[in-house]
C-alpha positions, 0 to 999 in steps of 0.5 A: 352867523357869518354873512357870505357874498360872492361864493359860487353857491346859489340858493336853490329857491331864489338863486341869490348869492347872499346867505348866512353861514350857520354853525352846523355847516349849512347856509341860510339865504338872506333874501328868502331865508331858505336853509340849505347845504353846500351842493358841492359837498358830498354826504358821508353815510355809514353803510350800516346806517344806510342799510337800516334806513333803506330797509325802513324806507322799503317798508314804507314807514313814516319819517317819525317811525324811522327816527325811532328805529334808527339812531340818526338826526332828522336832518340827516334822515331827510338827506338820505331819503332824498339820496335814495329817491334820486338814485331810484330816478336814475335806475331805469331801463335805457331803451325799450323794445318789442311791444310797448304801451305809451300814455299820459296822465295828470297828477294833482289833488282834488279841486276842493282841496286846492289852496286859495292862491292856486284856485285864484291863479288857475280859475278852475280845474278840468280833468284830463288834457287841458287841466292845470294839473301836472302832466306825466308821460309813461312808457311800459314794456310788456315785460313789465318795466315802466319809464315815466317823466314829468312833461310840460304838455302832452303835445306831439312835439314833446311826446314824440322825441321822448318815444324816439329816445326811449323806444327802439325803432321797429318796436310796436307802440300801442297808444290811444287816439290822442293827436300827439301820437300821430306820425309815429308810424312814419318814424320807424315804429308799428303803431297800434291804436285803441279808441277809448272814446268808444269805450274800447280798451283792447282791439282783441288782438293783444293791442291795449294800454291796460298795463300802463293804465294799471301803473297810473292807478298804482302811482295815484294811490301811492301819491294820494296816501302821502297827503300832498307833495310839493311840486318841486319834489314830485319828480323824486316821488315819481322816480320812487314809485317807478322803481318800486313798480319795476322791482316789485317781483324781486325779494326784499333782500335783493331790493335792499342790496340794489338800493345800497349799490345805486346809492353809493354810485350816486354819491361817487358820481354826485 
């Protein structure tokens, strides 16, 4: 191994510029010992290999199953799976209009399953707003497409700029009565409220957020089946299940072809 110092490459974990050059072309940080690749280097994938991996991925087969079915190294497979999820996160509707639903939720395992270090740091766990779990904000158009993003908190100063960015003015926005949505009507939207505190999930006039609640349930079931995901990779899995939900009504062949196209677009722009 050759120790390299001073190149314009940083460790993705600790940002150190001191690392070892390995024989397989990767680097290993001399501070935290993380192994990583040159972020400036584009990966090259044969179309037939990419197509095979995408087909297995869409069928939700495990990494070990894909390795048995596709002649590829585990290292390259993990790189391709990351590429697929990164491409999925970018393949989302740009602007929503018409009648849309907005809501936030929280992702994270049960308190009894938390690591001891996490329990000591957070000193307890609550449900909903105020929890130590990861907050997620979502927007769903009644046409069936959804957009979601990890957020730091569910306050209005973070939620409302996202609404202004993703929803065309003049649209009707359905939300619960959370204070973070107060003032939306003054910014050019028709705002309809549903009071969940009174166990009301619709105002009987078509105003509700049941579609987005359904997506949250789908998302949490899928993430729970993974058995735990590192927080730094959560955005990739969120992007994956947003994409799967948005394109659930097209056939398998169309899903494969769309993923191949956006993956190559991501490689060229990366």
